[in-house]
N, C-alpha and C positions, 0 to 999 in steps of 0.2 A: 504494500500500500504506500503510495507516494502522497505526501502531505505538504501542501504549499501554504496552508493557512497560517502557520506559525510565524511567518515573516510579516503578516499584514499589520499587526498592531504591537509588535514586540517593543517598539521604541517607547510605548506608553507604560510598559509593565515594570514592576519592581523585579529584582533578582529572584525573589521567592515566587512571584507570579510566573516568571519566565520558566523556571525549573518545573513547576507544576504543569505548565502548558506543554512542555516537552513530553511529560509523562502522558497526559490524557490525549494530546493530539497525535502522539506516537509517530513522530517524524521518521524515526529509524525503522518502524515496523516490527521492532523486537521487544517492545514493552509488554510484559505479561498482562493479561486482562485484569487480574486481581490488583496489580499495582495501579492500573489506570482507574479502577474503582476507588482505591484509597486516595489517589490524587484528586479525583472528582469530589469526594466528600471533604477533602481539605479545602478545596475552593468553595464548597458550600458553606463551610464553617467561617471562611474569611468574609464572604457575603457582600463584598463591595462591587462597584460597577466594573472594575477591571476583571474580577473573577467571573462576573456574569458574561462579559465580553468573550472571555476564553471559552467558557462552557458553551455559549451559543455557537461558536465556530464548529464544535463537534457535531452539531445537528446537520451541518451542511456537507459533511465528509462523505464521499462516495466509497463504496466497497468496504465499509466498516461493519463491525459487529452490530447486528440488530439489537441484541441484548444490551450492549453498551449504549447505543443511541437512545434506546427507550429509557435507560436509567438517567441519561443526560437530561431528557425531557422532564422526567420526574423531579430531578434536582432543581431545575429552573423554576418549577412551580413552587417548590418548598422554599426557595430563596425569596419569592414574593416581590421580585423587582420588575417593574413594568418595562424596563429596557429589553426584557426578553420577549415581549409580545410579538415583534416582527418575525423573529426566528421561530417561535412556536407556531405562529400562523402559517408560515411557509412549510414547516414540517408536517403540520396537519393536512395541508392542501396537496402535498406531493404524493401522487397516486403510486409512484414506484416505491415509496417507503413501506416497510413492513407494517402490518396492521397494529402491532404492539407500539410502534413508534408514533404512528398517527393518533392512536387512542391516548397515549400518554401525553402528547402535546396538547390535545383537547382538554384532558383532565387538568393539566397545569394552567391552562387559560382559566378554568374554573377556580383553581387555587388562588391565582392572582386576583381574580374577581373584579376585573375592570368592565364597566358598562360598555366600553368600546369593543369588547370581544363578542358581544351578543350577535351582531350581524355576521361575524365570521363563523361562529358556531352554528348559527341557523342554516348556513349553507349545506350542512352535512347531516341534519337530523333524519334525513331519509336516504342516506348513503347506502349503497349495496354492501359496504363493509359494516357488518352489524356491530362489532365492538366499537367502531368509531361513531356510528349513529347513536348507540346507547350512551356513550360517553358524552357526546354533545348535548343530548337531552338532559343528562344528569348535571353537566356543567352549567347549562342555562338555568336549571332549577336552583342551583347553588348561588349563582350570581344574583338572581332575582330575590332569593331569600335574604342574602346578605344586605341587599339594598332596600328591603321592605320591612318597615316597623310592624305592619299589620301581620305579616307572615310570622315574624319572630314572636309576636305576642301570642299567636295561636298555639304554637308549640315551641317555646323558647329553647335555644341551644344551651347546653350546660355551661356552668361557670368555667372559664378557660383555666382557672387555677386547679381544677380537678383533673385536667387532661395530663396524665403523667407521660404520654407518648410524644409530646412536643412536635406533633405533625399537623400540617394543614390537611384536613380530611375532605374527601369529595362530598360528604354530607355530615352535618353535626348529629351527634347522638340524640335520639328523641328523649324528651323529658316527660312524655305523656304517661308513661308507666315504667315501673321497675320490676314488673312481674316477668320472670323468665318464660313462663308458659305463654303469656300474651305476646312477648317479643318474638318467641320462636314461631308463633302462628303468623305474625306480621312478616317475619323473615322468609318463611317458606311459602307465602301466598304469591304464586306466580301470576295471578291476575292483578296484583297491586303494582303501582308504579315503582320503578327502581329507586326513586327518591325515598319513598316510604320504607322500602325494604332495606335500603342502606342505612337509614336512620335507626332502624331496629338493630341492624348489624353492629353499628358502632356503640349502641347502648349496651349490647351484650359484651362487647369488648371492655367497656368501662366497668361492668359488673365483675367480670374476670374469674368467676368461680368455675369449678369443674362442670357444674350443671350448665353454665353459660357456654363454656367451650364445647360441650357435647351438642348443644343446640346449634352452634355454628357449624360443627361437623356435619350435622344433619342437613343444614342448608347447603353446604358445599357438595355433598355427595348425592343428594336427591334432586337437586335443581336440574331442570332440562331446558330452561328458557334462555339463559344468558351466560356465555363464557366470561363476560366482563364481571358479572356478579360473583361467579365461582372464584375467579382469580383474586377478587378483592378480599374474600374470606381468607384465601391463602396468604395474602399480604398481612392481614390482621394477625394471623397465627404467628407470623414472624415477629411482629411487634410484641405480642403477648408472651412468647417464649414458654408456653405452657405445655408440659409433657403429655397432657391428656389428648392433645391434638395429633400426636405423632402417628398413631395407627391410621387415621384418616388421611393424613398427608402422604404416608407411604403408599397407600392404595391409589391415591390420585396421581402421584408421580409415576407409578407403575402402569397406569392406564394409557396404553398407547393410542387409543382413539380419542383421548381427551385433547382439547385445544392446547397447543404449545404454551400459550400465555398462562394457562391454569397450571400446567405441569411445572413451568418455570417458577411460579410463586410458591408452589409446594416444595420445590427443591430449596429455594432460598430460605423458606421458613424453617426447614429442617436444619440448615446451616446455622441459623440464629438460635434455635433451641439447643443444639450442640451437645446432645448426649452421645455416649458411645454407640447407641443404637442408630442414631441419626447418621453418624459417620459411616457405619456399615451400609445403611440404605443408600446413601449418596454414592458410594463407591461402585454400586451396581450399575449406575447410569452414566459414568464418566465417558463412556464410548457410545452413548445413545445416538441413533442415526439422525435425530432432530437436533440441529445445531443450537437452537435456543435452549433446549433442555440440557444438552451436553455442556454448554458454556455455563449455564446456571449451576450445575453440579460442581464445576471447578471453582466458581466463585464462592459457592456455599461451603465447600471444603476449606477455603481460606477463612471464611467467617467462623467456621468451626474451630480452626486453629486459634483465631483471635479470641473467641469466647473462652477458650481453655488455656489462655496465656495470661501473663501479667501485664499485657499492654493496656495503657490507660484508655486509649480510644482506637477505633477502627481506622479513622483517617490518618494519613501521614501528617505529622506535626509540621506546619508550614514554616519550616526553617530552611533558608536557602542552601546552607552547607549540607544539611541532611538530605534535602531533595536532590542536590547534585550527586550525592553518593548513589542514590537510587537510579538516577538516569544513566550513570556510567556503569552500573552493576551488570 
């Protein structure tokens, strides 16, 4: 892979930005995927306009890993910087992009929650790519909710201080009920809107008990309506790191007829949970014929190593000298 993007803005970057850019833009073509992930999350932690500029450039790279580009789009949404909107719009619109990349770009537009994104998202609500269409509908619901006092009064979002996951979610947890039985019914109701089902999903995440996890497992394994929905539950399991989800995640990862985006989230959740059983499961799929699944298992195994190490954080500490050592390694 030849990368010419790194020369475009380098004069504006600090030495630390430059070294991290060399990692995630992979000019040499030799940087392992897990190191690119760690550099990406370092830039997310830095959070400034220069970091956003570097991360945006990854979205425009040809012949790059679909898994990595999808993670890039996710990070841009979590950074919450409106400077990323043009790059996200372009990634969403690019038909040659993998569905995972287009969907994640749309979700990140919802995360940034600019009213200016509404006409862009509306273009794809009936797209033949169902994960993209579903995501655009959900993102529009979120933006409208975020900007509507009436909607927030009807079912307020929880106090942000109670969200221990520090993520911008595609829908806030519902506060209409704390009954796991009622939330499970809402979650599993395929006739309901994704917005309502997602709000139940995140409420179950907030409760976090064994019973709540098993309700989420039921939603993930029984749903027939939306790969997007099932993949989001996989993502939540990675956040929760609850061992009760491991059997369901193992079954989903091993289901070869499941959508790659769902199997990918199952793999990365197992890496985050990081028990010896998870390590054994992931190693079964490191040569999976589906590239997204194969790459996810390799990244997940690096996450497993991190979770079982003394490392303070998954990201590379944004120090220029240490970053230079990684680039030259």
